[in-house]
C-alpha positions in Angstrom: 35.8 -51.8 15.4 38.8 -49.8 14.0 41.7 -52.7 14.0 41.8 -53.8 10.6 42.6 -56.9 8.9 46.5 -56.5 9.2 46.7 -55.7 12.8 44.6 -58.7 13.7 46.8 -61.0 11.0 49.7 -59.5 13.2 48.7 -60.7 16.4 46.8 -63.9 15.7 50.6 -65.1 13.8 52.2 -64.1 16.9 49.8 -66.0 18.9 49.9 -68.7 16.9 53.6 -69.1 16.6 54.0 -68.6 20.3 51.6 -71.5 21.1 53.2 -73.7 18.7 56.5 -73.4 20.1 54.9 -74.0 23.5 53.6 -77.3 22.5 57.2 -78.4 21.1 58.7 -77.2 24.5 61.4 -74.7 22.9 59.3 -71.1 23.5 62.5 -70.1 26.1 64.6 -70.6 23.7 63.4 -69.2 20.3 61.1 -66.3 21.5 63.7 -64.1 21.1 64.4 -64.8 17.4 60.7 -64.6 16.7 60.8 -60.8 15.6 63.5 -61.9 13.1 61.4 -64.7 12.5 58.1 -62.6 11.5 59.7 -60.0 9.8 62.5 -61.0 8.0 62.8 -58.0 6.1 64.4 -56.0 4.2 61.5 -53.8 3.6 59.0 -52.8 6.1 55.6 -53.8 5.6 53.3 -51.8 7.9 55.5 -49.0 9.6 58.8 -47.2 8.9 61.3 -49.8 8.8 61.5 -53.4 10.1 63.1 -52.4 13.0 60.1 -50.6 14.4 58.2 -53.8 13.3 60.3 -56.3 15.1 60.1 -54.2 18.3 56.3 -54.4 17.8 56.5 -57.8 17.2 58.7 -58.3 20.5 56.3 -56.4 22.6 53.4 -58.3 21.2 55.0 -62.1 22.2 55.7 -60.6 25.3 52.0 -60.1 25.8 51.6 -63.7 24.1 53.6 -65.0 26.8 51.7 -63.4 29.7 54.5 -60.5 30.1 54.2 -56.8 30.1 55.6 -55.3 26.6 58.0 -53.6 28.9 59.5 -53.8 32.1 56.9 -51.4 33.9 54.2 -53.9 34.9 51.3 -52.8 36.8 49.6 -55.9 37.2 46.9 -54.5 34.4 45.8 -57.2 32.2 45.5 -54.5 29.3 48.9 -53.0 28.6 50.5 -50.2 25.7 52.9 -51.5 23.2 54.7 -48.0 22.8 56.5 -48.9 19.4 53.2 -49.1 18.1 51.8 -45.9 20.1 54.4 -43.9 19.0 52.7 -43.4 15.2 49.5 -42.0 16.5 49.4 -38.5 14.9 46.5 -37.2 16.3 47.0 -34.2 18.6 43.9 -33.3 21.3 43.7 -30.0 19.6 43.4 -29.3 15.9 43.0 -25.9 14.4 40.5 -26.5 11.5 39.6 -24.3 8.4 37.5 -21.9 10.2 40.7 -20.2 11.2 40.1 -17.0 10.2 44.1 -16.1 11.0 43.2 -13.0 12.4 45.1 -9.8 14.3 44.1 -10.7 17.1 45.7 -13.8 17.7 43.6 -14.9 20.9 44.7 -18.3 20.7 48.5 -17.4 20.5 48.7 -15.3 23.3 46.5 -17.6 25.5 48.6 -20.6 25.2 51.1 -20.6 28.3 53.1 -23.0 26.7 54.6 -21.9 23.1 52.5 -24.6 21.4 50.2 -22.1 19.6 52.1 -20.4 16.5 50.6 -18.1 13.8 51.2 -19.3 10.3 50.5 -17.9 6.9 46.6 -18.9 6.6 45.5 -20.1 9.9 47.4 -20.6 13.7 49.1 -24.1 14.2 49.7 -26.4 17.3 52.9 -28.1 18.3 51.4 -31.2 19.4 55.0 -31.7 21.1 54.5 -28.7 23.5 50.9 -28.8 24.0 49.9 -29.5 27.4 46.1 -29.9 26.3 45.3 -27.3 28.6 42.3 -25.9 26.2 43.0 -22.5 26.7 43.4 -21.9 22.9 40.0 -23.3 22.1 38.4 -21.5 25.0 40.0 -18.0 23.6 39.3 -18.8 19.7 36.9 -16.2 18.9 35.6 -17.9 15.6 35.7 -21.3 17.8 38.1 -22.4 14.9 40.4 -25.0 17.5 38.4 -28.4 17.6 39.1 -30.8 20.6 39.7 -34.2 19.6 40.1 -37.5 21.5 42.4 -40.6 19.9 40.3 -43.4 19.3 41.4 -45.3 22.6 40.8 -42.4 24.6 37.1 -41.6 23.1 35.9 -45.4 23.6 37.1 -45.6 27.3 34.1 -45.3 29.5 35.5 -44.3 32.5 38.6 -41.8 31.4 41.1 -44.0 32.3 43.4 -43.2 29.0 45.8 -40.6 29.8 49.2 -39.4 27.9 52.9 -38.8 29.1 55.2 -36.2 28.4 55.7 -37.8 24.9 51.9 -38.0 23.6 52.4 -41.8 24.2 49.0 -43.9 25.8 49.4 -44.7 29.3 46.3 -46.4 31.4 45.6 -44.7 34.7 45.4 -48.2 36.6 43.0 -47.1 39.6 40.7 -45.8 37.0 40.7 -49.1 34.4 37.7 -51.5 34.8 39.7 -54.2 32.6 36.4 -53.9 29.9 38.9 -53.7 27.1 36.5 -51.6 25.1 40.2 -49.6 24.0 41.9 -52.5 22.3 39.9 -52.9 19.2 39.3 -49.5 18.9 42.9 -48.4 18.3 43.9 -48.2 14.4 47.6 -49.0 15.3 46.7 -52.2 17.4 48.7 -50.3 20.2 46.7 -51.8 23.0 46.5 -55.1 23.9 45.6 -57.6 26.7 47.9 -60.5 28.3 47.7 -64.1 27.2 47.4 -67.2 29.2 48.0 -69.6 26.3 51.7 -70.7 27.6 49.8 -72.0 31.1 47.0 -73.4 29.3 49.4 -75.1 27.0 51.9 -76.5 29.8 48.2 -77.5 31.6 47.3 -79.7 28.8 50.9 -81.6 28.4 51.0 -81.9 32.3 48.8 -85.1 34.4 46.4 -82.9 35.6 42.4 -82.9 34.7 42.1 -79.7 32.1 38.5 -78.1 31.6 37.6 -76.0 29.1 34.7 -73.7 29.5 32.8 -71.5 26.6 30.6 -68.4 27.3 27.2 -68.3 26.9 28.0 -65.7 23.8 29.8 -68.2 21.9 26.5 -69.8 20.5 26.4 -68.3 17.0 29.8 -67.0 16.6 30.8 -69.3 14.5 27.7 -70.0 11.8 24.5 -71.8 12.6 26.0 -75.3 12.3 28.6 -75.0 14.9 27.3 -75.8 18.1 28.1 -76.5 21.9 28.6 -80.0 21.0 31.2 -78.9 18.2 33.4 -77.0 21.0 33.0 -80.2 23.1 34.8 -82.5 20.5 37.3 -79.9 19.3 38.3 -79.7 23.3 38.5 -83.1 23.6 40.8 -83.5 20.6 43.0 -80.7 21.7 43.4 -82.5 25.2 40.9 -81.0 27.4 40.0 -83.8 29.9 36.5 -82.6 29.1 34.3 -79.0 28.1 31.0 -77.7 29.7 29.0 -74.7 28.7 29.0 -72.1 30.9 24.9 -71.2 30.3 24.9 -73.8 33.2 26.4 -71.0 35.1 23.8 -69.0 34.6 21.5 -71.0 35.5 23.2 -71.6 39.0 23.9 -67.8 38.9 20.7 -66.8 38.5 18.9 -69.2 41.2 21.7 -67.4 43.8 20.5 -64.8 42.6 17.0 -64.8 42.5 17.1 -65.8 46.7 19.3 -63.1 47.1 16.9 -60.6 45.4 13.6 -62.0 47.3 15.8 -61.4 50.6 16.5 -57.7 49.6 13.1 -57.0 48.2 11.9 -57.9 51.4 14.3 -55.7 53.5 13.9 -52.5 51.0 17.3 -53.1 50.1 19.0 -52.4 46.5 21.5 -55.1 44.3 23.1 -54.9 41.4 24.1 -58.3 39.7 27.6 -59.0 39.6 28.2 -61.3 36.8 30.2 -58.8 34.2 33.3 -58.0 36.1 33.8 -55.0 34.3 30.8 -53.1 36.1 31.7 -54.7 39.7 35.2 -52.9 39.1 33.1 -49.9 37.6 31.2 -49.8 40.5 34.1 -50.4 43.0 36.5 -48.0 41.6 34.1 -44.8 40.3 31.2 -45.2 42.9 33.2 -46.9 46.2 30.8 -45.9 48.5 27.8 -48.1 46.7 30.3 -51.0 46.8 29.5 -53.2 49.8 25.9 -53.1 50.0 25.2 -52.6 46.3 26.7 -55.7 44.4 25.4 -59.2 44.9 27.5 -61.7 46.4 26.6 -64.1 43.8 29.7 -65.5 42.1 29.9 -65.2 38.1 28.7 -68.3 35.8 32.3 -68.6 35.0 33.0 -69.2 38.7 29.8 -71.2 39.3 31.1 -73.6 36.5 34.4 -73.8 38.1 33.0 -74.2 41.4 30.8 -77.2 40.1 34.0 -79.0 38.3 36.5 -78.5 41.3 33.9 -79.6 44.1 34.6 -83.0 42.2 38.1 -82.8 41.4 39.9 -80.1 43.6 43.0 -80.4 41.6 41.2 -79.6 37.8 42.5 -76.8 35.9 39.6 -75.1 34.6 39.6 -72.5 31.6 37.3 -70.4 30.0 36.8 -69.3 26.8 34.8 -66.6 25.5 34.7 -62.9 23.9 35.7 -60.6 27.1 38.9 -59.1 28.5 37.6 -58.3 32.0 36.8 -62.5 32.8 41.1 -62.2 32.4 40.7 -59.8 35.4 38.8 -61.6 37.1 40.6 -65.2 37.1 43.5 -62.9 39.1 42.2 -60.1 40.5 39.2 -60.6 42.2 41.1 -63.4 44.6 37.8 -65.7 44.7 38.3 -69.2 45.8 37.6 -71.9 43.3 37.1 -69.4 40.3 38.4 -70.3 36.5 42.3 -70.8 36.8 42.6 -68.8 33.0 40.2 -66.8 30.7 41.2 -66.9 26.8 39.6 -65.3 24.4 38.5 -66.7 21.1 41.2 -65.6 18.9 43.6 -66.9 21.4 42.0 -70.5 22.1 41.5 -70.5 17.9 45.3 -70.1 17.9 46.0 -72.7 20.1 43.8 -74.8 17.9 45.7 -73.8 14.8 49.2 -74.9 16.4 47.7 -78.4 16.9 45.6 -78.4 13.4 42.0 -79.0 15.3 39.7 -77.2 13.6 35.4 -76.9 15.1 33.4 -79.0 12.7 29.6 -78.7 11.6 27.2 -80.6 13.9 24.2 -81.7 12.6 22.6 -82.2 15.6 22.2 -80.6 19.1 22.8 -83.4 21.1 24.8 -81.6 23.6 22.9 -79.3 26.3 23.8 -78.0 29.9 21.9 -75.4 30.2 18.2 -73.8 29.9 17.4 -71.7 26.9 17.6 -68.8 30.2 21.4 -69.7 30.7 21.7 -69.4 27.3 20.4 -65.9 26.9 22.6 -64.8 30.3 25.2 -63.3 28.1 22.8 -60.5 26.3 21.4 -57.3 28.0 17.8 -58.2 29.4 19.1 -62.0 30.1 20.4 -61.9 33.5 17.1 -60.2 34.6 15.1 -62.4 32.5 16.6 -65.7 34.3 16.7 -64.6 37.6 12.8 -63.5 37.5 12.0 -66.7 35.7 13.8 -68.8 39.0 11.7 -67.0 41.5 8.7 -67.4 39.3 9.7 -71.3 39.0 10.0 -71.5 43.1 6.8 -69.5 43.6 8.6 -66.3 45.0 6.4 -63.4 43.6 7.9 -60.2 44.0 6.6 -56.9 42.4 10.1 -56.2 41.7 11.7 -53.1 39.0 14.9 -54.0 37.1 16.6 -51.5 35.7 18.3 -52.9 32.3 21.9 -50.8 32.2 22.9 -51.5 28.7 26.2 -50.5 28.4 29.1 -48.3 29.6 27.2 -45.0 29.7 24.0 -46.6 30.9 25.5 -48.2 33.4 27.6 -45.0 34.6 24.4 -43.1 34.8 22.4 -45.3 36.8 24.8 -45.5 39.5 25.2 -42.1 39.5 21.4 -41.8 40.0 21.8 -44.3 43.0 25.0 -42.3 44.5 22.3 -39.0 44.5 19.2 -41.2 45.7 17.2 -40.8 42.9 17.6 -44.5 41.3 13.9 -45.7 41.4 13.9 -49.3 40.9 14.8 -52.0 43.2 17.3 -53.7 41.4 19.8 -53.1 38.5 21.4 -55.2 35.7 24.9 -53.7 34.5 26.6 -55.1 31.2 29.4 -52.8 30.1 29.2 -53.9 26.5 26.5 -52.9 24.4 24.2 -55.6 23.9 25.8 -57.6 26.8 28.6 -60.3 27.0 27.4 -60.7 22.6 29.0 -57.5 22.2 32.5 -58.0 23.8 35.1 -56.7 22.7 37.2 -59.8 21.7 33.9 -61.1 20.0 34.7 -63.5 16.5 32.2 -61.5 14.9 29.9 -58.2 15.7 26.9 -58.9 17.4 24.6 -57.8 14.4 26.2 -60.2 12.4 25.9 -63.4 14.0 22.3 -62.9 16.1 20.3 -64.5 13.2 22.6 -67.5 13.6 22.6 -67.5 17.3 18.8 -68.1 17.7 18.6 -70.4 14.6 20.8 -72.9 17.5 18.4 -71.8 20.4 15.3 -72.9 18.1 17.2 -76.4 18.3 17.2 -76.3 22.7 14.8 -78.6 24.4 12.5 -76.6 27.0 13.8 -77.3 30.5 13.3 -75.0 33.1 15.8 -73.4 35.0 15.6 -74.7 38.4 14.6 -78.3 37.1 18.0 -78.2 35.1 19.7 -77.7 37.9 18.3 -80.7 40.1 20.6 -82.8 38.2 23.8 -81.2 40.1 25.0 -81.4 43.8 24.7 -77.6 44.8 25.5 -78.5 48.1 29.3 -79.3 47.4 30.1 -76.0 46.4 28.7 -72.0 47.6 27.2 -69.8 45.2 28.7 -66.5 46.8 31.7 -64.7 47.3 
């Protein structure tokens, strides 16, 4: 992660202020004055002047309200803050100290855009003229011209980051899989996602039943004493009717996918998991010829819990909480009936909590549990496979299936490419775009290495209920587990 504390503080200040005004019912009247309120001046704090700082705040306020930062909204959940991106100084091609300032000037001759010029000690590339064709680097006999990538472009696993004629980052919507990996890699905080804290707050203020649902990746994020019961109490205090851990959805998805895998195995068909929306987007956008037959029709754990709730209360509003950006896109783009209405990151739900003075309190016991340990581990790479195989085992469906666990975007792309050319030798493919699984999501509260021990401490307190046995407590005939 490159985003420093300064970037994070600005983001959180905006989110919290917007949440406070939304609860007060004065957001529409006051949001245009927030840039001056948050950046009073007269001295600039993090940019060249207070006017640029205020423009960045204005764009962030729009994102916090679920809008695009400017008029050009392509519907993508991930957006570029142009005012912040303008400060990025990196050009894609840079002349290094290896330049010998040779007489031939092959780099200058190779450039067709008058961007490469000779200098006193080495050649120089004008980033305003450079079209990033790479001809100068290819021509240099000393290999003195390095091809660099901006952090956002380097982080993107599907090459969806491009630049306009002014060098401002833009996201190719046809390629973007909504993973959000670029967001925290930008040192200027110039890429962010739309948030839905305003409609969630409006829902909490309404008469409708609103349910909070926390991802399995939540456990351990906030320490060994913050349990799902801690979340349940805090969410009820915030105004939610109830709270359900989405690990239960992991159990539901595993059981449904187990049946699908068994049928596919009998037919000699290959299947991939469908719980990671970024992975599903990768298949659909970059390997469309595989999509129809490969992607499991089983809905994600988030959707499963939402359908479970809405089967009992059709007018319920379901709000997912977790470290995932692509879950936001799943709620608005997939068009799956009965899915969660909104998805919030940890920072967004905490902004809502700060606005109401609600905090997560340590829990001395482990009194609330909806999921088996397999559902709880659904958010870890390999967790989906373990849960599906456990469900098959518990139902006495013994298949000698080989499952490839693709951990991270690069491995996902590699295995999909192998499948495309007919060289994928396993039976099933589990894909998670984030390294380590959802626990490594771009909006995690702590990096997975830092909370792994706390997570295991909490899991050690969970009971040993079986996966299929856990689901006997629910009416599974009241809703569908398929798209």
